[in-house]
C-alpha positions in Angstrom: 108.3 77.8 115.1 105.4 79.0 117.1 105.1 83.1 118.1 107.7 83.9 120.7 107.5 87.3 121.2 105.9 89.7 124.0 102.7 88.4 125.6 99.7 90.9 126.8 97.4 88.4 129.0 95.3 89.1 130.3 94.7 92.1 127.4 92.6 95.1 127.9 89.5 95.6 125.9 90.6 96.6 122.2 93.6 94.9 122.9 95.4 91.4 121.3 97.2 89.1 123.9 100.6 89.4 121.7 102.3 91.5 118.8 99.7 90.7 115.7 102.4 92.0 113.1 105.0 89.6 114.9 106.8 92.7 115.4 106.7 96.3 116.3 106.1 98.8 113.3 109.1 100.6 113.4 108.4 105.0 113.5 110.6 105.5 110.6 108.7 103.0 108.2 105.7 104.4 109.6 107.2 107.8 108.6 108.6 107.2 105.2 105.5 105.6 103.9 103.1 108.5 104.8 105.2 110.8 103.6 106.2 109.5 100.5 102.8 108.2 99.7 101.6 111.5 100.4 104.1 113.3 97.8 103.3 111.3 95.0 99.6 111.4 95.8 100.3 115.3 94.7 101.7 114.4 91.4 98.9 112.1 90.6 96.4 114.3 91.5 97.8 117.1 89.6 97.9 114.7 86.2 94.6 113.9 86.9 93.5 117.8 87.2 95.9 119.0 84.4 95.1 115.9 81.5 92.0 114.8 79.7 91.1 111.3 79.1 93.5 110.0 81.2 91.7 110.8 84.7 90.6 107.3 85.2 94.1 105.9 85.7 95.3 109.0 87.6 92.4 109.1 89.8 92.4 105.5 90.8 96.3 105.5 91.6 95.5 109.4 93.5 92.9 107.4 95.5 95.8 104.3 96.1 98.3 106.7 97.5 95.8 108.1 99.8 94.5 105.0 101.1 98.4 103.3 101.5 99.3 106.5 103.6 96.4 106.0 105.7 97.7 102.1 105.9 101.0 103.3 107.2 99.4 105.8 109.4 97.9 102.7 111.1 101.0 101.3 111.6 102.3 104.6 113.4 99.7 104.0 115.6 100.9 100.3 116.2 104.2 101.5 116.9 102.6 103.6 119.9 100.0 101.3 120.9 101.8 98.1 120.4 98.8 95.6 121.2 96.1 97.5 119.4 93.9 94.9 117.3 91.7 97.8 115.4 95.4 99.5 114.2 96.7 95.8 113.0 92.9 94.9 111.0 93.3 99.0 109.5 97.3 98.4 108.7 96.8 95.3 106.7 93.2 96.2 105.4 94.0 99.7 104.1 97.7 98.5 102.6 95.9 95.4 100.5 93.1 97.3 99.6 95.2 100.2 97.9 96.9 97.5 95.6 93.7 96.6 94.3 93.3 100.3 92.8 97.1 100.4 91.7 96.3 96.8 89.7 92.7 98.5 88.4 95.0 101.3 87.1 97.1 99.2 85.4 94.6 97.2 83.5 92.7 100.4 83.0 95.5 102.1 81.0 95.9 99.1 79.0 92.4 99.7 77.8 93.0 103.6 77.4 96.1 102.6 75.1 93.8 100.5 72.7 91.2 102.9 72.6 93.4 105.1 70.4 95.0 102.3 68.1 94.0 101.1 64.8 91.7 97.8 65.5 92.6 98.3 68.9 89.8 96.0 70.1 91.4 93.2 68.2 95.0 93.7 69.7 94.0 91.9 73.1 93.3 88.1 73.5 90.4 88.8 75.4 87.7 91.7 74.8 89.0 94.7 76.6 86.1 95.7 78.4 85.6 92.2 79.5 89.4 91.5 80.8 88.7 94.9 83.0 85.8 93.5 84.7 87.1 90.1 85.1 90.3 90.6 86.3 89.2 93.7 88.5 86.8 91.4 90.0 89.5 88.7 90.2 91.9 90.8 92.1 89.2 92.1 94.7 88.4 88.5 95.8 92.2 87.9 95.5 93.0 90.6 98.1 89.8 90.0 100.4 91.3 86.4 100.9 94.8 87.8 101.7 93.3 90.1 103.9 91.0 87.2 105.7 94.0 85.0 106.1 96.0 87.0 107.9 93.3 88.6 110.3 92.4 84.7 110.9 95.9 83.4 111.5 96.3 86.7 114.0 92.8 85.4 115.6 94.1 81.7 116.2 97.3 82.8 117.6 95.6 85.0 119.9 93.1 82.4 120.9 96.0 79.7 121.7 97.6 82.4 123.9 94.2 83.1 125.9 92.8 79.4 126.2 89.8 80.1 123.5 88.7 78.6 120.5 89.6 80.1 117.0 87.1 80.9 114.1 90.0 78.8 111.7 93.2 77.2 113.1 96.1 78.8 112.1 97.3 76.4 109.6 93.8 76.7 107.7 94.1 80.6 107.9 97.7 80.2 106.5 96.2 78.3 103.4 93.7 80.5 102.9 96.7 83.9 103.0 98.5 81.6 101.0 96.1 80.8 98.1 95.0 84.8 97.8 98.5 85.4 97.0 99.3 82.7 94.5 96.1 83.2 92.6 96.7 86.9 92.2 100.1 85.8 91.4 98.5 84.0 88.0 96.4 86.7 87.4 99.3 89.0 87.2 100.9 86.3 84.7 98.0 86.1 82.8 97.8 89.6 82.3 101.7 90.2 81.7 101.2 87.3 78.6 98.2 89.7 77.2 100.3 92.8 77.1 103.1 90.4 75.4 100.8 89.2 72.7 99.2 92.8 72.5 103.0 94.3 71.6 103.3 91.9 69.1 100.2 92.1 67.6 100.6 95.9 67.2 104.0 95.8 65.3 102.0 94.4 62.3 99.2 97.1 63.0 102.0 100.0 62.6 103.2 98.7 59.9 100.2 98.9 57.8 99.7 102.5 59.3 100.0 105.8 57.5 103.0 107.6 59.1 100.7 110.6 58.9 98.4 109.3 61.3 98.6 110.2 65.1 99.1 106.8 66.9 99.8 106.1 70.9 103.6 105.0 71.8 102.0 101.2 72.4 105.4 99.5 72.1 106.8 101.8 75.2 103.3 102.1 77.2 103.0 97.8 77.2 106.8 98.1 78.2 106.0 100.2 81.2 102.9 98.3 82.2 104.9 95.1 82.0 107.4 96.6 84.4 104.8 97.5 86.8 103.4 94.2 87.1 107.0 93.0 87.2 106.9 94.9 90.7 103.8 94.0 91.7 104.8 90.4 91.3 108.0 90.7 93.3 105.5 92.0 96.4 103.6 88.7 95.9 106.8 86.8 96.2 107.3 87.6 99.3 104.0 87.1 100.7 103.6 83.7 98.9 107.3 83.1 101.2 105.1 84.4 104.3 102.6 81.9 103.4 104.6 79.0 102.8 107.1 79.4 105.8 103.7 79.7 108.2 102.6 82.6 110.4 104.8 84.3 112.4 107.7 82.5 110.8 111.3 84.4 109.8 109.9 86.2 106.6 106.2 87.6 108.6 108.2 88.3 111.3 111.0 90.7 110.4 109.8 94.4 108.6 113.0 94.6 106.6 111.4 92.3 104.5 108.0 94.2 104.4 110.1 97.4 103.6 111.9 95.8 100.5 109.6 93.5 99.2 106.2 95.2 99.6 106.6 98.8 100.4 109.4 99.2 97.7 107.6 97.6 94.4 104.4 99.5 95.0 105.8 102.7 95.8 107.7 102.3 92.4 104.7 101.6 90.2 102.8 104.6 91.5 106.2 106.6 91.2 106.8 105.5 87.8 103.3 106.3 86.4 103.9 109.8 88.0 107.4 110.7 86.0 106.0 109.0 83.1 102.3 109.4 83.0 99.7 107.8 80.9 99.3 111.0 78.3 102.6 110.9 77.3 102.0 107.5 75.7 98.7 107.7 74.2 98.5 111.2 73.6 101.7 112.4 72.0 100.7 115.4 70.3 98.4 116.3 73.1 94.8 115.5 73.3 93.1 114.7 70.0 90.4 117.5 70.4 92.9 120.2 70.2 95.2 119.2 67.1 93.5 118.7 63.7 96.5 115.9 62.8 94.4 112.9 61.7 94.6 110.2 64.5 94.2 106.7 64.4 90.3 106.8 65.3 90.0 109.7 62.6 91.8 107.6 59.9 89.8 104.1 60.5 86.4 106.2 60.7 87.3 108.1 57.2 88.5 105.5 55.6 84.9 103.4 56.4 82.6 106.7 55.4 85.0 107.1 52.6 84.7 103.5 50.8 80.3 104.0 52.0 80.4 107.2 49.6 82.4 105.5 46.8 79.6 102.9 46.7 77.0 105.5 47.0 78.4 107.3 44.0 79.1 104.1 41.9 75.1 103.0 42.2 74.5 106.6 41.4 76.5 106.1 38.1 74.9 102.6 37.7 
């Protein structure tokens, strides 16, 4: 079904000839989005400043919350200026770019957890640093495809109203948008499988680790990461439904779906990591710098150096 909402033809300079969201963003949704993400932003900043060793993760989440709040601010502007083309572009760009930082923080938390595990590099099916680089780059590409697809379908609809020639047809734009979401969903599934493999392998490693050795709470950490990935996947499902139905169909033109399936899962992720921050999993007794009990890294290092000393002593006696 084609767009059948209000028309603004001819549009003023800087305005679109129709409602590019397919609806007028509500005042309540904009205010709730801004306030809640700014609130969690404060919690993420607290953990960023307060706790060593996890600043990369909480720094990413802090900036993600700031960008999300700015995106909802753009939606608030669109509430008052319904045909503003720039606020629409800023709204979809900021809210979706923030998800790159959120997914990157999830991938980074895997790397931080494995760093303090005995033989942590061997627990992952893929080299941890390579995994971090590859999947962040893929997420950037998939999200840019989603933004481009959504912008192109709005441009195509505008061109149809004013009898102009669009860069891409609505159908092509929808395919770009849909492809970006499907590919990102596949990426999330792969990462979830990796987390499950890490979880299973860590059981064997922990069974062979000395009870006196301080190790991360890797199982609860992997569980929280997989919950976060599941919430992210829910967001992608509604976006896949929007692309499958087509531009300006039911799923894309009702803000209630956006609020439940896009706002809530992302907010739940950043809130979860604010309530259960990373340091509680990887530093159960505080940062290693501030305690003397043997850590998993120290245990591995001492065992290697001990073996070397024994070999030297044996050679001296010979």
